[in-house]
C-alpha positions as CSV (number, residue, x, y, z in Angstrom):
1,M,257.0,83.3,190.1
2,A,255.1,84.6,187.1
3,H,253.7,88.1,187.2
4,T,250.8,89.5,185.1
5,L,250.5,93.1,184.4
6,E,247.1,94.8,184.9
7,R,245.8,96.1,181.5
8,R,244.9,99.7,182.0
9,A,242.7,102.0,180.0
10,I,244.9,104.6,178.2
11,P,243.1,107.6,176.9
12,G,243.4,107.6,173.0
13,F,244.3,104.1,172.8
14,V,242.3,100.8,172.5
15,F,243.7,97.3,173.3
16,D,243.2,94.7,170.7
17,E,242.8,91.3,172.5
18,A,243.7,89.3,169.2
19,R,247.0,91.0,168.8
20,G,247.7,91.7,172.5
21,R,248.8,95.3,172.2
22,Y,247.5,98.9,172.0
23,F,246.6,100.8,169.0
24,P,245.9,104.6,168.7
25,V,242.4,105.6,168.0
26,L,242.7,108.1,165.0
27,P,240.2,110.4,163.2
28,V,238.7,109.0,159.9
29,H,240.5,111.6,157.7
30,T,244.0,110.8,159.1
31,A,243.6,107.1,159.5
32,P,245.3,104.8,156.9
33,P,243.2,102.7,154.5
34,N,241.3,99.7,156.2
35,Y,242.4,101.0,159.7
36,S,240.1,99.3,162.2
37,F,240.4,101.8,165.2
38,T,239.0,105.0,164.0
39,E,236.8,107.2,166.1
40,D,233.8,106.4,164.1
41,A,234.5,102.5,164.2
42,I,235.0,102.6,168.1
43,R,231.8,104.7,168.5
44,Q,229.6,102.3,166.3
45,K,231.1,99.3,168.2
46,A,230.2,100.7,171.5
47,L,226.6,101.5,170.4
48,G,226.2,98.0,168.9
49,E,227.3,96.3,172.1
50,K,224.9,98.6,174.2
51,K,222.0,97.8,171.8
52,R,222.7,94.0,172.0
53,R,223.0,94.2,175.7
54,E,219.6,96.0,176.1
55,E,217.9,93.6,173.7
56,K,219.3,90.7,175.7
57,E,218.0,92.2,179.0
58,R,214.5,92.9,177.4
59,A,214.2,89.3,176.1
60,A,215.3,87.9,179.5
61,S,212.8,90.1,181.3
62,A,209.9,89.0,178.9
63,S,210.9,85.3,179.2
64,L,211.0,85.4,182.9
65,A,207.7,87.1,183.1
66,S,206.2,84.4,180.8
67,L,207.7,81.6,182.8
68,R,206.4,83.1,186.1
69,N,202.9,83.1,184.7
70,E,203.0,79.3,184.0
71,R,200.8,77.4,186.4
72,Y,203.8,75.0,187.0
73,W,205.8,78.0,188.3
74,N,203.6,78.1,191.3
75,D,204.5,74.4,192.3
76,P,206.2,74.3,195.7
77,A,208.6,71.6,194.8
78,L,209.8,73.6,191.7
79,G,209.9,76.8,193.7
80,N,212.1,75.2,196.4
81,L,214.3,73.7,193.7
82,M,214.9,77.1,192.0
83,L,215.7,78.7,195.5
84,E,218.3,76.1,196.2
85,S,219.8,76.5,192.8
86,G,220.5,80.2,193.7
87,W,218.2,81.8,191.0
88,G,220.7,81.7,188.2
89,S,220.4,83.0,184.6
90,E,217.4,82.8,182.3
91,T,218.9,79.6,180.9
92,D,219.0,78.1,184.3
93,Y,215.3,78.9,184.8
94,R,214.3,77.2,181.7
95,E,216.6,74.2,182.2
96,I,215.1,73.6,185.8
97,F,211.6,74.0,184.3
98,T,212.2,71.6,181.5
99,R,213.9,68.9,183.8
100,Q,211.0,69.2,186.3
101,F,208.5,68.7,183.5
102,A,210.3,65.7,182.0
103,K,210.7,64.0,185.4
104,N,207.0,64.2,185.9
105,L,206.0,62.6,182.6
106,R,204.5,59.2,183.7
107,A,202.7,56.5,181.6
108,R,199.1,57.2,182.3
109,Q,197.4,55.0,179.7
110,T,198.5,52.5,177.0
111,F,196.1,52.1,174.1
112,A,196.1,48.8,172.2
113,I,194.8,48.3,168.6
114,E,193.2,45.1,167.3
115,K,195.3,42.0,167.2
116,G,197.1,41.3,164.0
117,Y,197.8,45.1,163.4
118,S,201.0,47.1,164.3
119,S,200.7,50.6,165.3
120,E,203.3,52.3,163.1
121,Q,202.4,55.9,162.7
122,F,200.1,58.5,164.1
123,C,199.4,62.3,164.2
124,K,197.2,64.7,166.1
125,D,194.0,66.3,164.6
126,Y,193.6,69.4,166.6
127,E,190.1,70.2,165.3
128,T,188.5,67.0,166.5
129,G,190.9,66.4,169.4
130,L,191.7,62.9,168.0
131,V,195.0,61.1,167.6
132,I,194.7,59.3,164.1
133,V,196.6,55.9,164.2
134,A,197.7,54.3,161.0
135,A,198.5,50.6,161.5
136,H,199.3,47.8,159.1
137,G,198.0,44.2,159.3
138,P,197.1,41.3,156.9
139,P,193.9,42.9,155.6
140,G,195.8,46.2,154.7
141,I,196.2,49.6,156.4
142,G,193.6,50.7,158.8
143,L,193.0,53.8,161.0
144,W,192.0,54.2,164.6
145,A,190.8,57.3,166.4
146,L,192.3,57.8,169.9
147,P,190.5,60.4,172.0
148,L,193.5,62.0,173.7
149,G,192.6,63.5,177.1
150,S,189.3,62.0,177.5
151,T,188.3,59.1,179.8
152,A,188.7,55.8,178.0
153,T,187.3,52.4,178.9
154,K,189.1,49.2,179.8
155,D,188.4,46.1,177.7
156,N,189.0,42.6,179.0
157,G,188.2,41.0,175.7
158,D,184.6,40.0,176.5
159,G,183.1,42.8,174.1
160,E,181.7,45.0,176.9
161,D,183.0,48.0,178.7
162,D,184.7,47.4,182.0
163,G,184.6,50.6,183.7
164,D,186.6,53.8,183.4
165,C,190.3,53.8,183.1
166,E,191.4,57.4,183.9
167,D,194.9,58.1,185.1
168,C,195.8,54.4,185.0
169,K,198.4,52.2,183.4
170,E,196.0,49.3,182.3
171,E,195.7,48.6,178.7
172,V,192.8,50.3,176.9
173,R,191.6,48.4,173.8
174,L,190.7,50.7,170.8
175,R,187.8,49.8,168.7
176,G,186.4,51.2,165.4
177,L,188.8,50.3,162.7
178,V,188.5,52.5,159.5
179,P,189.8,50.6,156.4
180,L,192.0,53.0,154.6
181,Y,193.9,51.2,151.8
182,L,194.7,47.5,150.7
183,S,198.4,47.0,150.9
184,T,200.9,44.6,152.4
185,S,203.5,47.4,152.9
186,E,204.2,49.0,156.2
187,V,203.1,52.6,157.0
188,T,206.0,55.1,156.9
189,S,204.3,58.4,157.9
190,I,201.0,60.1,158.5
191,N,200.4,64.0,158.5
192,I,197.4,66.3,158.6
193,G,197.5,69.6,156.7
194,V,195.8,72.8,157.4
195,T,193.0,72.1,154.8
196,R,192.2,68.9,156.8
197,T,193.7,66.6,154.1
198,M,195.5,63.6,155.5
199,I,198.6,62.3,153.7
200,S,199.8,58.8,154.6
201,T,202.5,56.9,152.9
202,S,203.5,53.2,152.6
203,M,207.1,52.0,151.9
204,G,206.5,49.5,149.1
205,G,207.8,46.0,148.7
206,E,205.5,43.3,147.3
207,D,203.0,46.0,146.7
208,S,204.1,49.3,145.1
209,A,204.7,52.3,147.4
210,A,201.6,54.5,147.8
211,I,200.7,58.1,148.8
212,V,197.1,58.2,150.1
213,L,195.4,61.6,150.4
214,S,192.2,61.5,152.4
215,R,189.8,64.2,153.6
216,L,189.2,64.2,157.4
217,A,185.6,64.7,158.6
218,T,184.7,67.7,160.7
219,K,184.3,67.9,164.4
220,E,180.5,67.9,164.1
221,A,180.6,64.8,161.9
222,Y,182.8,62.9,164.3
223,V,180.6,63.9,167.4
224,T,177.2,63.1,165.7
225,D,178.2,60.2,163.4
226,S,181.5,59.0,164.7
227,L,183.0,59.7,161.2
228,V,186.7,60.0,160.9
229,L,187.1,60.3,157.1
230,T,184.5,61.7,154.7
231,F,185.5,59.3,151.8
232,D,184.1,61.7,149.3
233,C,187.8,62.6,148.2
234,Q,190.4,60.0,148.4
235,V,193.3,59.9,146.1
236,V,196.0,57.1,145.8
237,L,199.3,58.0,144.1
238,H,201.9,55.4,143.0
239,P,205.4,56.7,142.2
240,N,207.1,55.3,139.1
241,D,210.3,53.1,138.9
242,H,209.5,51.0,142.0
243,Q,210.4,53.7,144.4
244,S,210.3,53.4,148.2
245,I,208.7,56.2,150.2
246,W,210.2,57.0,153.5
247,T,208.4,59.9,155.0
248,S,206.2,62.9,154.3
249,A,205.5,66.5,155.5
250,V,202.7,69.1,155.1
251,S,203.0,72.7,154.8
252,K,201.9,74.9,157.7
253,V,200.0,77.5,155.5
254,D,198.4,75.8,152.5
255,G,197.5,72.4,151.0
256,T,201.0,71.6,149.9
257,A,202.5,68.2,150.9
258,A,205.7,66.4,150.1
259,A,207.0,62.8,150.3
260,G,210.5,61.7,150.6
261,T,211.3,58.7,148.2
262,S,214.4,56.7,147.1
263,N,214.6,59.0,144.1
264,G,214.1,62.4,145.6
265,V,211.0,64.3,146.6
266,L,207.5,64.2,145.3
267,I,205.7,67.5,145.9
268,V,201.8,67.4,145.8
269,K,199.8,70.6,145.7
270,E,196.2,70.8,146.4
271,A,194.0,72.7,143.8
272,E,190.3,73.3,143.8
273,S,189.3,70.0,142.2
274,Q,192.4,68.2,141.6
275,W,196.0,67.3,142.8
276,D,199.1,68.4,141.1
277,D,202.2,66.4,141.7
278,T,205.9,67.2,140.8
279,A,208.8,64.9,141.1
280,L,212.3,66.4,142.0
281,E,215.1,64.0,141.5
282,L,217.9,64.0,144.2
283,P,221.2,61.9,144.2
284,S,220.1,60.3,147.4
285,D,217.2,58.8,149.4
286,V,215.2,61.4,151.3
287,Y,214.6,60.1,154.9
288,A,213.4,63.4,156.6
289,L,211.3,66.4,155.5
290,E,210.3,69.6,157.1
291,F,208.5,72.7,155.7
292,L,210.5,75.8,156.9
293,G,208.1,78.3,155.4
294,P,205.2,78.5,152.8
295,D,207.4,77.3,150.0
296,L,210.7,76.3,151.5
297,L,211.3,72.5,152.2
298,A,214.3,70.9,154.1
299,C,215.2,67.5,152.8
300,G,217.4,65.3,154.9
301,C,219.2,62.7,152.7
302,R,220.9,59.3,153.1
303,D,224.1,60.8,151.8
304,S,224.3,63.1,155.1
305,G,223.4,66.2,153.1
306,L,220.5,68.6,153.9
307,R,219.1,70.3,150.8
308,L,216.6,73.2,150.6
309,V,214.1,73.2,147.9
310,D,211.8,76.0,146.8
311,T,208.5,74.3,145.8
312,R,207.6,77.2,143.5
313,I,210.4,76.6,141.1
314,P,209.6,74.1,138.2
315,A,211.6,70.9,138.6
316,V,213.5,71.5,135.2
317,H,215.0,74.7,136.7
318,R,216.0,73.2,140.1
319,S,219.6,72.0,140.8
320,S,220.5,69.4,143.5
321,E,224.0,71.0,143.7
322,L,222.8,74.5,144.4
323,S,220.3,73.4,146.9
324,F,223.0,71.6,149.0
325,T,223.1,73.5,152.5
326,L,224.9,71.5,154.9
327,R,226.5,68.0,155.6
328,H,225.6,66.0,158.7
329,I,227.9,63.6,160.4
330,S,226.0,60.7,159.0
331,A,222.8,59.8,157.1
332,I,220.0,62.2,158.2
333,T,216.9,60.5,159.5
334,H,215.0,63.4,161.2
335,V,214.8,67.2,160.7
336,K,212.9,69.5,163.0
337,Q,212.7,73.3,162.9
338,L,213.8,74.9,166.1
339,N,213.4,78.6,165.1
340,E,213.8,80.7,161.8
341,Y,217.3,79.7,161.2
342,E,218.1,76.7,163.5
343,L,217.4,73.0,162.7
344,V,217.5,70.0,165.0
345,I,218.9,67.1,163.0
346,G,219.1,63.5,164.1
347,G,220.9,60.8,162.1
348,L,222.7,57.5,162.3
349,E,225.9,56.8,164.2
350,N,224.4,58.2,167.5
351,S,224.4,61.7,165.9
352,L,222.1,64.7,167.1
353,C,223.1,68.2,166.4
354,I,221.6,71.8,166.0
355,Y,222.7,73.6,162.8
356,D,222.3,77.3,161.7
357,I,221.3,77.1,157.9
358,R,222.7,80.6,157.4
359,W,226.3,79.4,157.9
360,G,226.4,77.5,154.6
361,H,228.6,74.7,153.4
362,P,231.6,74.8,151.1
363,S,230.7,74.5,147.5
364,S,231.7,71.7,145.2
365,P,234.4,71.1,144.1
366,S,236.4,72.0,147.2
367,K,238.6,70.1,149.7
368,D,236.0,70.8,152.5
369,F,232.9,69.8,150.6
370,D,232.9,66.1,151.9
371,K,233.6,67.1,155.4
372,P,230.8,67.5,157.9
373,S,229.4,71.1,158.6
374,S,230.1,72.6,161.9
375,P,227.0,72.4,164.2
376,V,225.9,75.2,166.5
377,R,225.5,72.7,169.2
378,E,226.0,69.0,169.6
379,I,223.6,66.8,171.8
380,K,225.7,63.9,173.0
381,G,224.4,60.7,174.3
382,H,221.7,59.7,171.7
383,K,221.6,56.0,170.9
384,N,220.8,55.2,167.2
385,G,223.6,53.4,165.5
386,F,221.9,52.0,162.4
387,R,218.0,52.6,162.2
388,F,216.2,55.1,160.2
389,D,212.7,54.2,161.2
390,L,212.7,55.4,164.7
391,G,210.4,58.1,166.3
392,F,211.6,61.6,166.9
393,D,210.0,65.0,167.9
394,I,210.8,68.2,169.6
395,D,208.7,70.6,171.8
396,V,210.2,74.1,171.4
397,E,208.0,75.7,174.2
398,Y,209.2,73.1,176.9
399,G,212.8,72.8,175.4
400,L,212.7,69.0,174.9
401,V,213.8,66.5,172.4
402,A,212.3,63.1,172.4
403,A,214.2,60.4,170.5
404,A,213.6,56.7,170.2
405,T,216.7,54.5,170.4
406,D,217.7,51.2,168.7
407,D,217.4,49.4,172.0
408,C,213.7,50.0,172.6
409,H,213.8,53.0,174.8
410,V,213.0,56.8,174.4
411,Q,215.5,59.3,175.4
412,L,214.7,62.9,176.5
413,F,217.2,65.8,175.9
414,S,217.3,69.4,177.0
415,L,217.4,72.0,174.2
416,Y,218.9,74.5,176.7
417,S,221.8,72.5,178.1
418,N,222.1,69.9,175.4
419,R,222.2,67.2,178.0
420,I,220.2,63.9,178.4
421,I,217.4,64.0,181.1
422,T,216.4,61.0,183.2
423,S,212.7,60.5,183.3
424,P,210.1,57.8,183.7
425,V,209.8,57.9,179.9
426,S,213.4,57.0,179.4
427,E,213.3,54.3,182.0
428,K,210.5,52.3,180.3
429,L,211.5,49.3,178.1
430,F,209.2,49.0,175.2
431,S,208.2,45.7,173.6
432,S,209.8,46.7,170.4
433,T,211.4,49.7,168.8
434,V,209.4,52.9,169.0
435,S,208.4,53.9,165.4
436,C,206.5,57.2,166.2
437,I,206.8,59.8,168.9
438,Q,204.8,63.0,169.1
439,F,204.2,65.8,171.7
440,A,200.5,66.4,171.6
441,R,198.3,68.9,173.5
442,V,194.6,68.7,174.4
443,N,192.6,71.4,172.8
444,D,190.2,71.9,175.6
445,G,190.8,75.7,176.1
446,T,193.2,75.2,179.0
447,S,197.0,75.7,179.2
448,R,197.6,72.0,179.8
449,A,201.1,70.8,179.2
450,P,201.6,68.5,176.3
451,S,201.5,64.7,176.4
452,L,204.2,62.6,174.9
453,L,202.8,59.7,172.7
454,A,205.0,56.8,171.7
455,S,204.0,53.8,169.6
456,S,205.6,50.4,169.8
457,G,204.1,47.2,168.4
458,Q,200.4,47.0,168.9
459,S,200.3,49.7,171.6
460,I,200.5,53.5,172.0
461,S,201.7,54.7,175.4
462,D,200.5,58.1,176.7
463,F,203.0,59.9,179.1
464,S,201.6,63.2,180.8
465,W,202.2,65.2,183.8
């Protein structure tokens, strides 16, 4: 029978777990060079561990206080579920809360646009409370305004309203097409900046790819005159060399926008009376963009590389090699910022991971440069083998990842346990692949939970609690 000896605390000695033996604790003046177990080193280590422990306890206490103030925390079913779980750690609280929220997301309404159009991309305008839908059809690219959270009306095709459709699954026909741009190309992205400038992009094909910059109307103009766009400032940019445009992103602090192309990144900055654009060539297509700060742009590329670009540096002084930050398992199709240092990255080959950009990647040339970077966490179960045009979004507050699959479904994952969550959302089979997903909140002054919007074909589904 094997026996194990109890490791005892010996005064004046410290046990090193890595080496498996005791070392004497020596004063600094008598210790040999680079000796790790001096009195000062042991004291500093103990103080550091105490500080980290206290910070963790304070963070857990604040998080639990915040969670207990949520209106869902008073839900009897959730309370019983937590009691049955044994009231575990802070992560357990958040995981239960996230799963309970996801399991109550149900399809409340389905909005359909005019026949002949395909609802490809949308985004939320938080000033007017509208969801702006960009769709493509034979006449070109058009916009619809979806009043999220309000009572919509049913339409049976006779041109008259057929009654209220609140909290139902019946199809709501949207009216009020706003022509945006004449093009036969599909819409690849739409975003709204803090200066109320909307950027929409088209891929290119028979017509050249385009970046359309439009000024959105104010809330007062929409309420009084039903205006969505002002049309007093609209700019159409066409990249050179027959480029394709895959995505776009807007800064969270100013009027800077960026578009990912087959040649790199096109950065557009809004001035007082003009737009300044700068092209940055990269060795790969840029499928995903995310502003991490006022001037820091994360670019997810087809060659599986994530590159960080400082938009203040002139293009002639930038280097694509120096900007290489990490390498994903496959081509990167989505990048979302989780916190100051961590990114949620989705890609092909069913890959979905969380990375810490502080870890860095081996420089080139080196034997490990072509190997994937090590993720902080890997979320398993995602289904996207080959498509780069699927919807994707995260909600940090509720700890959820929503990712469209290549078999016409939407999957939900927990950011706390990295596991898939079964929900009415994931059980729904859409008519076609879901091209856009967003968590959107109703700005009515309440703490209402977000809705999950998903576009497929001619319709947009609204899932809410």
